[in-house]
C-alpha positions as CSV (number, residue, x, y, z in Angstrom):
1,M,82.2,83.6,83.1
2,S,80.1,83.1,86.3
3,I,77.8,85.5,88.1
4,Y,77.2,85.3,91.9
5,R,74.8,87.1,94.2
6,I,75.7,87.8,97.8
7,Y,72.7,88.5,100.0
8,A,71.4,88.4,103.6
9,G,69.2,85.4,104.3
10,A,66.2,85.2,106.7
11,D,68.6,83.4,109.1
12,G,70.7,86.5,109.5
13,E,73.7,85.0,107.7
14,S,75.2,86.1,104.3
15,H,74.8,83.6,101.5
16,M,76.3,83.4,98.0
17,E,74.6,81.7,95.0
18,E,75.4,81.4,91.4
19,V,73.0,83.3,89.1
20,H,72.4,82.2,85.5
21,L,72.0,85.0,83.0
22,A,69.5,83.1,81.0
23,Q,67.2,83.0,84.0
24,H,67.7,86.7,84.8
25,P,67.7,88.7,81.6
26,E,67.3,91.9,83.5
27,L,70.9,91.6,84.5
28,G,71.9,92.1,80.8
29,A,70.7,95.7,80.8
30,L,72.2,98.7,82.7
31,M,69.5,100.2,84.8
32,Q,69.9,103.2,87.2
33,V,73.7,103.0,87.3
34,A,74.8,105.8,89.7
35,Q,78.6,105.3,89.7
36,V,81.3,103.4,87.9
37,G,84.9,102.9,88.9
38,I,87.9,100.8,88.1
39,H,90.1,99.8,91.1
40,E,93.4,98.1,91.3
41,F,94.6,96.6,94.6
42,P,97.9,95.4,96.0
43,A,99.0,91.8,95.2
44,L,97.6,90.5,98.6
45,R,95.2,91.9,101.1
46,T,92.7,90.6,103.7
47,M,89.6,92.2,104.9
48,D,87.2,91.5,107.8
49,F,83.5,90.7,107.1
50,H,81.7,93.9,106.3
51,P,78.3,95.0,105.0
52,L,78.2,97.2,101.9
53,P,76.6,100.7,102.1
54,E,75.2,100.3,98.6
55,R,74.5,97.6,96.0
56,R,77.6,96.8,94.0
57,L,78.3,94.8,90.8
58,I,82.0,93.9,90.7
59,I,83.5,92.4,87.6
60,H,86.9,90.8,88.0
61,L,89.4,91.7,85.2
62,R,92.6,90.2,86.3
63,G,94.0,87.8,89.0
64,E,91.9,85.9,91.4
65,V,90.4,86.5,94.8
66,E,88.7,84.2,97.3
67,I,85.6,85.7,98.9
68,G,83.9,84.2,101.9
69,V,80.5,85.0,103.5
70,S,79.3,84.5,107.0
71,D,77.5,81.2,106.3
72,G,81.0,79.7,105.6
73,T,80.7,79.6,101.8
74,T,83.8,80.6,99.8
75,Q,84.3,81.2,96.1
76,I,87.3,82.0,94.0
77,F,86.6,84.7,91.5
78,R,88.7,84.8,88.3
79,P,88.8,87.2,85.3
80,G,85.3,87.5,83.7
81,D,83.5,86.5,86.9
82,A,81.0,88.9,88.5
83,R,79.5,89.3,91.9
84,L,76.4,91.3,92.7
85,S,76.4,92.3,96.4
86,A,73.2,93.5,98.0
87,A,73.1,96.4,100.4
88,D,70.7,94.4,102.7
89,G,73.0,93.9,105.7
90,A,74.8,90.9,104.1
91,W,78.2,90.4,105.8
92,G,80.5,89.2,103.0
93,T,84.0,89.4,101.8
94,A,86.5,88.1,104.2
95,P,88.3,84.8,104.7
96,P,91.6,84.0,103.0
97,V,92.4,86.2,100.0
98,V,94.3,84.0,97.6
99,A,95.7,86.7,95.4
100,L,94.1,89.9,94.3
101,F,95.2,91.7,91.2
102,A,92.0,93.6,90.1
103,G,92.2,96.2,87.4
104,L,93.3,96.5,83.8
């Protein structure tokens, strides 16, 4: 299991970094959760870069997806991987989607 954070940098680009749970114990507790949902998507889809309107924690349950951010970084997420996307103007989620089968 890997955890990644997507955020806007001072340079105006979106960046992605791996976060280690041992160094961020606050991530192990649910705090101020406003909404929870489970979504399943078609086998293949692509999306343009877009900022998120709210902070999101996405945990991948099935399949894999390649996410790219505006600084050119890409990462393939597999079951058990999580990404925390900030609502700070970060432009993430785009380039080639390998295969997306999220859900149960």
